[in-house]
C-alpha positions as CSV (number, residue, x, y, z in Angstrom):
1,M,157.5,148.5,114.2
2,N,154.5,148.3,116.5
3,I,151.3,150.2,117.3
4,L,151.7,151.6,120.8
5,L,148.9,153.1,122.9
6,P,149.3,154.6,126.5
7,D,149.2,151.8,129.1
8,N,146.1,153.2,130.7
9,S,144.2,153.5,127.5
10,P,140.6,152.2,127.4
11,M,141.4,151.0,124.0
12,L,143.5,148.3,125.6
13,T,140.6,146.7,127.4
14,P,138.6,143.7,126.2
15,E,135.5,145.9,126.0
16,F,136.9,148.0,123.2
17,T,136.0,146.4,119.8
18,Y,138.6,146.0,117.0
19,G,137.7,144.9,113.6
20,V,138.4,145.0,109.9
21,A,136.2,146.2,107.1
22,T,135.4,145.5,103.4
23,A,132.6,146.3,100.9
24,S,130.8,143.9,98.6
25,F,131.6,145.4,95.1
26,Q,135.2,146.0,96.1
27,I,136.0,142.3,96.9
28,E,133.3,139.9,95.8
29,G,133.6,139.5,92.1
30,A,131.1,136.9,90.6
31,A,129.3,139.7,88.9
32,H,127.4,137.2,86.7
33,N,125.7,135.8,89.9
34,R,123.8,139.0,90.6
35,L,121.9,141.8,88.9
36,P,124.0,144.6,87.4
37,S,124.8,147.6,89.7
38,I,125.6,151.2,88.9
39,W,129.2,150.4,89.4
40,D,129.1,147.7,86.7
41,T,127.7,150.3,84.3
42,F,130.2,152.9,85.4
43,C,133.2,150.6,84.9
44,N,132.0,149.8,81.4
45,T,131.9,153.5,80.5
46,P,135.2,154.6,78.9
47,N,137.6,156.8,80.9
48,K,135.7,156.5,84.2
49,I,138.1,154.0,86.0
50,R,141.8,155.0,85.9
51,D,143.1,151.6,85.0
52,G,140.1,150.6,82.9
53,S,139.3,147.8,85.3
54,N,136.1,146.5,86.8
55,G,134.7,144.5,89.7
56,E,133.9,141.3,87.8
57,I,136.5,139.3,89.6
58,A,138.0,141.8,92.2
59,C,139.4,139.6,95.1
60,N,137.2,136.7,94.1
61,H,135.8,136.7,97.7
62,F,132.6,135.1,96.4
63,H,134.5,131.9,95.9
64,L,137.2,132.4,98.5
65,W,135.1,133.6,101.4
66,Q,135.9,130.6,103.6
67,Q,139.6,131.2,103.5
68,D,139.0,134.9,103.9
69,I,137.1,134.3,107.1
70,D,139.9,132.1,108.3
71,L,142.3,135.0,107.5
72,I,140.1,137.4,109.5
73,D,140.1,135.0,112.4
74,S,143.9,134.8,112.3
75,L,144.1,138.5,112.9
76,E,142.3,138.0,116.2
77,V,139.8,140.8,115.6
78,D,136.5,141.0,117.5
79,A,134.3,142.0,114.6
80,Y,134.1,142.1,110.8
81,R,132.3,144.9,109.0
82,L,131.0,143.8,105.6
83,S,128.4,145.1,103.2
84,I,125.5,143.3,101.5
85,S,125.3,143.6,97.7
86,W,121.8,144.8,97.1
87,P,121.8,143.4,93.5
88,R,123.0,140.0,94.8
89,V,120.1,139.5,97.2
90,M,117.2,141.0,95.4
91,T,115.4,140.1,92.1
92,L,113.9,142.4,89.5
93,S,110.4,141.5,90.8
94,G,111.3,142.8,94.3
95,E,111.8,139.4,96.0
96,L,114.8,137.9,97.7
97,N,117.2,135.9,95.5
98,P,117.7,132.7,97.6
99,S,121.2,132.0,96.4
100,G,122.5,135.5,97.1
101,V,120.9,135.4,100.6
102,D,122.4,132.0,101.3
103,F,125.9,133.3,100.4
104,Y,125.7,135.9,103.2
105,I,124.0,133.5,105.7
106,Q,126.9,131.1,105.3
107,I,129.3,134.0,106.0
108,L,127.3,135.1,109.0
109,D,127.1,131.6,110.5
110,R,130.9,131.1,110.0
111,L,131.7,134.4,111.6
112,I,129.5,133.6,114.6
113,A,131.0,130.1,114.9
114,K,134.4,131.8,115.2
115,G,133.2,134.3,117.8
116,I,133.5,137.3,115.3
117,K,130.7,139.8,115.6
118,P,129.1,140.6,112.1
119,Y,128.6,144.4,111.5
120,I,126.5,144.6,108.3
121,T,126.3,147.6,106.0
122,L,123.2,147.5,103.9
123,Y,124.3,150.0,101.3
124,H,127.9,150.6,100.3
125,W,127.2,152.3,96.9
126,D,126.2,149.4,94.7
127,L,122.7,150.5,93.7
128,P,120.9,148.0,91.4
129,Q,121.1,149.5,87.8
130,Y,117.4,148.9,87.2
131,L,116.7,151.4,90.0
132,E,119.1,153.9,88.5
133,D,117.2,153.5,85.3
134,R,114.2,154.8,87.2
135,G,116.1,157.9,88.5
136,G,118.3,156.3,91.2
137,W,118.7,158.5,94.3
138,L,117.1,161.4,92.5
139,N,113.9,159.5,92.6
140,R,112.2,159.6,96.0
141,D,110.8,156.1,95.4
142,T,114.3,154.7,95.7
143,A,114.2,155.4,99.5
144,F,111.1,153.2,99.7
145,Q,112.7,150.5,97.6
146,F,115.6,150.5,100.1
147,Q,113.2,150.1,103.0
148,H,111.7,147.1,101.2
149,Y,115.1,145.6,100.6
150,A,116.1,146.3,104.3
151,N,112.9,144.7,105.5
152,L,113.3,141.5,103.5
153,I,117.0,140.9,104.1
154,S,116.9,141.6,107.9
155,K,114.0,139.1,108.2
156,A,116.1,136.6,106.3
157,F,119.2,137.2,108.5
158,G,117.2,136.8,111.7
159,D,119.3,137.3,114.9
160,R,122.6,136.7,113.2
161,V,123.7,140.3,112.9
162,F,125.3,142.1,115.8
163,A,125.0,145.6,114.3
164,Y,123.4,147.1,111.2
165,A,124.4,150.3,109.4
166,T,121.9,151.5,106.9
167,L,124.2,153.5,104.6
168,N,127.9,153.9,104.1
169,E,129.0,157.5,103.4
170,P,125.9,159.1,101.9
171,F,128.1,162.1,101.1
172,C,130.1,160.0,98.6
173,S,126.9,158.5,97.0
174,A,125.3,162.0,96.7
175,Y,128.1,164.4,96.0
176,L,130.6,162.1,94.2
177,G,127.9,160.2,92.3
178,Y,125.3,162.9,91.5
179,E,127.1,166.2,91.7
180,A,130.8,165.9,90.9
181,G,130.1,162.8,88.7
182,I,133.4,161.1,89.6
183,H,131.7,158.0,91.1
184,A,128.8,156.0,89.8
185,P,126.4,156.8,88.3
186,G,128.5,159.7,87.1
187,I,125.9,162.4,87.0
188,Q,127.2,166.0,87.1
189,G,125.4,169.1,88.3
190,K,125.1,171.2,91.4
191,Q,121.3,170.9,91.2
192,F,121.4,167.1,91.9
193,G,123.7,166.5,94.9
194,K,121.5,167.8,97.7
195,K,118.4,166.2,96.2
196,A,120.1,162.8,96.1
197,A,121.4,163.3,99.7
198,H,118.0,163.9,101.0
199,H,116.6,160.7,99.5
200,L,119.5,158.8,100.9
201,L,118.9,160.1,104.4
202,L,115.2,159.4,104.0
203,A,116.1,155.9,103.0
204,H,118.2,155.6,106.2
205,G,115.2,156.6,108.4
206,L,112.8,154.4,106.6
207,A,115.1,151.4,106.9
208,L,115.6,152.0,110.6
209,E,111.8,151.5,111.1
210,V,111.9,147.9,109.7
211,L,115.4,147.0,111.1
212,R,114.2,147.8,114.7
213,K,111.1,145.6,114.2
214,N,113.0,142.7,112.5
215,A,116.2,142.8,114.6
216,P,115.3,144.2,118.0
217,N,118.5,142.8,119.6
218,A,120.9,144.3,117.1
219,Q,122.5,147.7,117.2
220,H,121.3,150.1,114.5
221,G,123.1,153.1,113.1
222,I,124.6,154.9,110.0
223,V,128.1,155.4,108.8
224,L,129.1,159.0,107.9
225,N,132.5,160.1,106.5
226,F,134.0,163.4,107.6
227,T,136.8,165.5,106.1
228,P,137.4,168.3,108.6
229,C,137.6,171.7,107.0
230,Y,140.4,174.0,108.0
231,A,141.0,177.7,106.9
232,E,144.2,178.4,105.0
233,T,144.8,181.5,107.2
234,D,143.2,183.1,110.2
235,N,141.7,185.6,107.9
236,L,138.0,186.0,108.5
237,K,137.1,185.3,104.9
238,D,139.1,182.1,104.9
239,R,137.5,181.0,108.1
240,E,134.0,181.7,106.7
241,A,135.0,179.7,103.6
242,A,136.0,176.7,105.7
243,K,132.8,176.9,107.6
244,L,130.8,177.0,104.4
245,A,132.6,174.0,103.0
246,D,132.0,172.2,106.3
247,E,128.2,172.8,106.0
248,H,128.2,171.4,102.5
249,F,130.4,168.4,103.0
250,N,130.0,167.4,106.6
251,Q,127.2,169.0,108.6
252,W,124.7,168.4,105.7
253,Y,124.7,164.7,106.5
254,I,124.9,164.7,110.3
255,K,122.7,167.6,111.4
256,P,119.4,166.2,110.0
257,I,120.1,162.9,111.9
258,F,120.7,164.5,115.3
259,D,118.9,167.9,115.0
260,G,116.1,167.1,112.6
261,A,117.2,170.0,110.4
262,Y,119.6,170.9,107.6
263,P,122.3,173.5,108.1
264,D,121.5,177.2,107.7
265,L,123.1,176.8,104.2
266,L,119.7,175.4,103.1
267,A,118.1,178.9,103.1
268,A,120.9,180.3,100.9
269,L,120.7,177.5,98.2
270,P,119.3,178.4,94.8
271,S,115.8,176.9,94.3
272,D,117.0,174.4,91.8
273,E,119.6,173.0,94.2
274,C,117.1,172.5,97.1
275,P,115.9,169.0,98.0
276,D,112.3,168.2,98.0
277,I,111.7,168.0,101.7
278,Q,108.2,166.7,102.4
279,E,106.2,166.9,105.7
280,G,107.5,164.3,108.2
281,D,110.7,163.6,106.3
282,L,113.0,165.1,108.9
283,A,111.2,163.3,111.7
284,I,111.9,160.0,109.9
285,I,115.5,160.9,109.3
286,S,116.1,162.0,112.9
287,A,114.8,158.8,114.6
288,P,117.2,157.8,117.4
289,I,120.2,155.5,116.5
290,D,122.1,153.2,118.7
291,Y,125.5,154.2,117.4
292,L,127.2,156.5,114.9
293,G,129.9,155.1,112.5
294,I,132.6,157.6,111.6
295,N,135.0,157.2,108.7
296,F,138.0,159.4,108.6
297,Y,141.0,159.6,106.3
298,T,142.3,163.2,106.0
299,R,141.5,166.9,106.3
300,A,140.9,169.6,103.8
301,V,142.1,173.2,103.7
302,Y,140.1,176.0,102.2
303,R,140.6,179.6,101.2
304,S,138.0,182.2,100.3
305,D,136.7,182.3,96.7
306,P,134.5,185.2,95.5
307,L,132.5,183.1,93.2
308,A,132.1,179.6,94.8
309,G,132.5,180.9,98.4
310,F,135.4,178.5,99.1
311,Q,138.3,176.9,97.2
312,D,140.2,173.8,98.1
313,V,143.9,174.2,98.8
314,P,145.9,171.1,97.7
315,P,148.4,169.7,100.2
316,K,151.9,171.0,99.7
317,D,155.2,170.2,101.5
318,V,153.3,167.9,103.9
319,P,153.3,164.0,104.2
320,V,150.6,162.4,102.0
321,T,149.3,158.9,101.3
322,D,149.4,157.3,97.9
323,M,146.0,158.9,97.3
324,G,147.6,162.3,97.7
325,W,145.7,162.8,101.0
326,E,147.5,164.7,103.7
327,I,148.4,162.7,106.8
328,Y,147.2,164.9,109.7
329,P,146.1,162.8,112.7
330,K,145.3,165.8,114.9
331,A,142.4,166.5,112.6
332,F,140.9,163.1,113.7
333,S,141.0,164.1,117.4
334,D,139.7,167.6,116.5
335,L,136.8,166.1,114.5
336,L,135.7,163.7,117.2
337,I,135.8,166.2,119.9
338,S,134.0,168.9,117.9
339,L,131.2,166.6,116.9
340,N,130.8,165.5,120.5
341,Q,130.5,169.1,121.5
342,K,128.1,170.0,118.7
343,Y,125.7,167.1,118.9
344,L,124.1,164.8,121.5
345,L,125.8,161.7,120.1
346,P,125.2,158.0,120.8
347,P,128.3,155.8,121.2
348,I,130.7,156.1,118.3
349,F,132.5,153.4,116.3
350,I,135.3,154.3,114.0
351,T,134.1,152.3,111.1
352,E,136.9,153.1,108.6
353,N,140.4,154.5,109.0
354,G,143.4,153.6,107.0
355,A,145.8,154.6,104.3
356,A,146.7,153.7,100.7
357,M,150.5,153.3,100.4
358,A,152.7,152.3,97.5
359,D,153.2,148.8,98.7
360,K,156.0,146.6,97.4
361,L,156.0,142.8,97.7
362,V,159.6,141.8,98.3
363,D,160.6,138.2,99.0
364,G,157.0,137.3,99.9
365,K,156.6,140.1,102.4
366,V,155.2,143.7,102.5
367,N,157.0,145.9,104.9
368,D,154.6,148.8,104.9
369,E,156.1,150.8,107.8
370,E,154.4,154.0,106.6
371,R,151.0,152.4,107.1
372,V,152.0,151.1,110.5
373,A,153.0,154.7,111.4
374,Y,149.7,155.9,110.1
375,Y,147.7,153.5,112.2
376,N,149.8,154.2,115.3
377,D,149.2,158.0,115.0
378,H,145.5,157.7,114.2
379,L,144.8,155.1,116.9
380,N,146.5,157.5,119.4
381,A,144.3,160.3,118.0
382,V,141.3,158.2,118.8
383,N,142.7,157.7,122.3
384,N,143.1,161.4,122.7
385,A,139.5,162.0,121.8
386,I,138.4,159.3,124.4
387,S,140.5,161.1,127.0
388,A,138.7,164.3,126.1
389,G,135.3,162.6,126.9
390,V,134.2,161.2,123.6
391,D,132.4,157.8,123.9
392,I,134.2,155.7,121.3
393,R,133.6,152.0,121.6
394,G,135.5,150.5,118.6
395,Y,137.8,150.8,115.6
396,F,137.7,149.1,112.2
397,A,140.8,149.2,110.0
398,W,140.1,150.0,106.3
399,S,140.6,147.7,104.8
400,L,141.1,144.0,105.4
401,M,142.6,143.5,102.0
402,D,143.7,145.4,98.9
403,N,140.7,145.6,96.5
404,F,138.9,147.5,93.8
405,E,139.4,151.1,94.8
406,W,136.4,152.6,92.9
407,A,137.5,155.2,90.3
408,E,141.1,154.3,91.0
409,G,140.6,150.7,90.0
410,Y,143.3,148.5,91.3
411,L,146.0,151.2,91.4
412,K,145.7,152.0,95.1
413,R,146.2,149.5,98.0
414,F,144.5,150.2,101.4
415,G,144.7,146.6,102.8
416,I,146.5,145.3,105.8
417,V,146.6,142.2,103.7
418,Y,148.2,142.2,100.3
419,V,146.3,140.7,97.3
420,D,148.1,139.4,94.3
421,Y,145.4,139.9,91.7
422,N,146.9,137.4,89.3
423,T,147.0,134.5,91.7
424,Q,144.5,135.8,94.4
425,E,147.1,135.0,97.1
426,R,146.6,136.9,100.3
427,I,149.8,138.0,102.3
428,I,149.5,139.7,105.6
429,K,151.5,142.9,105.5
430,A,153.6,144.3,108.4
431,S,150.6,146.5,109.3
432,G,148.4,143.5,109.6
433,H,150.9,141.8,111.9
434,A,151.1,145.1,114.0
435,Y,147.4,145.4,114.2
436,K,147.1,141.7,115.3
437,A,149.7,142.3,118.0
438,L,147.9,145.4,119.3
439,I,144.6,143.4,119.6
440,S,146.1,140.2,121.0
441,N,148.2,142.0,123.6
442,R,145.3,143.8,125.3
C-alpha cells in the first residue's frame, strides 16, 4: 500500500520539506543524567500513567542516538524535529550543563553532516521540577526563566539550528496540565488553565526576542495544536456551543499571536479564571514569527449544554484510531483553510500528524495498513488546503518511533518505526516504508 498524491501536487517537489518528529521525554531515557522534570514526578504519582510506567529508559535514545540518526537518514527525510530537554541542559544555579549541551550538539552536527535540517523545539512539556516547585506556569517568573534558558541554549548551538519552535502545544501544557489535571503537573481547576496559558504565551514572546538576536539566520516560530470544533446538529445552540469550545481550545492560543488580543470569551470569564495580563504583554506575544507549526490529529463534535455552554459528543459508529480519536481528514483541510481566512499567517509547517494504531509485530514485520491509509488521506487533505491557497511548506510525521505516550505510558504506538521495548530493536513499519517511498520518489 502506498501514499499517493496528485501528480501536479506542490508536495511532490524538492522544495516541500518532509520530516519526522520526536520529543525528548518520550524517547531519551537517561533520567539520572539530568534534573527531574514535572513528568518524572507525575510518573511517580500513583494512578497517573495508565500502565504505571515512566520515562527513565523510554527508547534509550540518549545512548542509541547515533543509530537513530542513521535510521532517520535511511528514511530519506529532509528534516528532523526534536525537542531539547530543559532539565538536561540547565543546572539549578541557572547555568548550562555542559554534558547535556554536548549531547545535543553532537546530534545537531551529525544531522548537518547527513544533510538533515534540524528543527528544534525548546519546550515539549518537560518543565524542570524545581520551577514547578516555585509555581510552574502559574508563576509569571517561569516565562522569564524560559527566556533565560532559550538565550543560553541558542548561544551554545550557534548557527547549527535551521528552525526553532519556542513551545509545543501550549494548550496541552495549560489545559491538560493545569486545568484538567490529566497531564503533568496534574493540577485541576478552571481557575488555573487560562493563567498558565498566558504565561506560556508570554514565554514564547520573550524567547523570540533572544532567539532572533542569537540565531538571526534561523527560522523562528511556535507549534500550536488544533482540534476543529463541529456542531452535532445545525441547531443554533449547537453551533454556538461549537464556537465557544473553539474559542476555549483553539482560538485562545492563536489569536494573541496574530491579533495581539484574546478571543471575546475573555470578557465573559469569571474574574478568578482571568489571566493576569500586564501592560505590554500582548505586544510581546504578538511579535512577528517566521512560520507557524500546526499539529493535527482529529476533530471534536459538540452539543449545547445549559451549564457548561458546550458538551463533547464522543465518536460513535465512525472509524477511530487506537486512541479512540475519530479519523476525519476533511477536518484537516477545513482547519487549514479556515485559519488562513481568519488570520494573516506566515508560511505553515505541519509539525505533527499521525495515528496510534494497534500494531502487531509478525515475523519481524509490522504491516500497519490502517496507518498508511491515515497518512495517505491526511497528506491529501494538506494538498487540498494548498490547492485552496494555504501556504504550507512542509510536513512532519508523528512520530519517528513508538515511545512513551504521556498518560498512556507505552500502551499506544504512534511510530512509523516499531520499538521493541525489551530489546530496544527498531523495525521500520509498512508506514515508514510508504513514507520513504513518497519522499524518495519526488
